[in-house]
C-alpha positions in Angstrom: 54.2 83.5 -14.7 54.1 79.7 -15.3 50.9 77.7 -15.6 50.2 74.6 -13.6 50.9 72.3 -16.5 54.4 73.7 -17.1 55.0 73.5 -13.3 53.8 69.9 -13.2 55.7 68.8 -16.4 58.9 70.2 -15.0 58.6 68.7 -11.5 57.8 71.8 -9.6 54.4 70.6 -8.3 53.9 67.5 -6.2 51.4 64.9 -7.3 49.7 62.2 -5.3 51.3 58.8 -5.9 49.0 55.8 -6.5 51.5 53.1 -7.5 49.6 52.4 -10.8 49.2 53.9 -14.3 47.6 57.1 -12.9 51.2 58.1 -11.9 52.1 58.2 -15.6 49.1 60.2 -16.8 49.7 63.9 -16.3 46.7 65.1 -18.2 43.6 62.8 -17.7 41.1 62.8 -20.5 38.3 62.7 -17.9 39.3 66.2 -16.8 39.5 67.4 -20.4 43.2 68.1 -20.0 44.3 65.9 -22.9 44.9 67.1 -26.5 42.9 64.7 -28.8 41.6 64.4 -32.3 38.5 62.7 -33.7 38.6 60.0 -36.5 36.8 62.5 -38.9 39.3 65.3 -38.2 41.7 66.0 -41.1 45.3 64.9 -40.8 46.4 68.5 -41.2 44.4 69.4 -38.0 46.1 66.5 -36.1 49.6 67.6 -37.4 49.0 71.2 -36.4 47.8 70.2 -32.9 51.0 68.1 -32.5 53.1 71.1 -33.4 51.1 73.5 -31.3 51.2 71.4 -28.2 54.7 70.0 -28.8 53.5 66.4 -28.7 54.4 63.5 -31.0 51.2 61.4 -30.6 47.5 62.0 -30.0 44.7 59.8 -28.8 41.9 59.5 -31.3 38.6 59.8 -29.4 35.0 59.2 -30.5 32.9 60.6 -27.7 34.5 59.2 -24.5 35.9 56.1 -26.2 39.5 55.8 -27.5 39.3 54.4 -31.0 43.0 54.8 -32.0 46.2 56.7 -31.7 48.0 58.8 -34.2 51.7 59.7 -34.0 54.0 61.8 -36.2 55.3 58.8 -38.1 51.8 57.7 -39.0 51.0 61.1 -40.5 54.3 61.5 -42.3 54.1 58.0 -43.8 50.6 58.6 -44.9 51.3 61.9 -46.7 54.7 60.9 -48.0 55.0 61.9 -51.7 51.5 63.3 -51.8 50.9 66.3 -49.5 47.2 66.4 -50.7 46.7 63.5 -48.3 46.9 65.9 -45.4 43.2 66.4 -46.3 42.4 62.7 -45.5 40.6 62.0 -42.2 42.6 60.8 -39.2 40.9 57.4 -39.4 42.9 56.6 -42.6 46.3 56.9 -40.8 45.7 56.1 -37.2 46.5 52.8 -35.4 43.3 51.3 -34.2 44.5 48.0 -32.8 45.3 48.9 -29.2 46.2 47.1 -26.1 44.1 48.8 -23.4 45.0 48.8 -19.8 42.8 49.9 -16.9 44.1 53.1 -15.4 44.4 51.3 -12.0 46.7 48.6 -13.5 49.9 48.3 -11.6 53.0 49.8 -13.4 54.2 46.2 -13.9 51.4 45.7 -16.5 52.9 48.6 -18.5 56.3 47.0 -18.5 54.7 43.7 -19.7 53.4 45.5 -22.8 56.8 46.9 -23.6 58.5 43.6 -23.2 56.1 42.0 -25.7 57.5 44.4 -28.3 54.7 46.9 -28.3 55.5 50.5 -28.8 53.8 53.2 -26.8 51.7 54.1 -29.8 50.3 50.5 -30.0 48.9 50.5 -26.4 47.1 53.1 -24.4 46.1 53.3 -20.8 42.3 53.8 -20.5 41.6 56.5 -18.0 38.0 55.6 -17.1 38.0 56.9 -13.5 39.9 60.1 -13.5 
């Protein structure tokens, strides 16, 4: 009746604890479980994926490399007063300056990013090993 993602998201399935950032990543990119966009995708595509999957931000991937992140406010600010800009590529609205943390970084490293005034959309945990 419910898929594993719903069960996991709602705390009905147990996960192995690592004591690092892997504990915060429910859908690893390496397992192709992450909803993503490419820099050349249109903003309307990104916006529709956000709505479809009920997420407010998407990693922007070029091959296996993260090149940016796009959140709802990036899209809305870009298209404000000119909805034809929904036809612009994601690369025109994404944030590309990211703080990257290795997936095996301790959770304290994540806290350090937030205390330096970085929002979640300005840093991204790199999940290079699964």
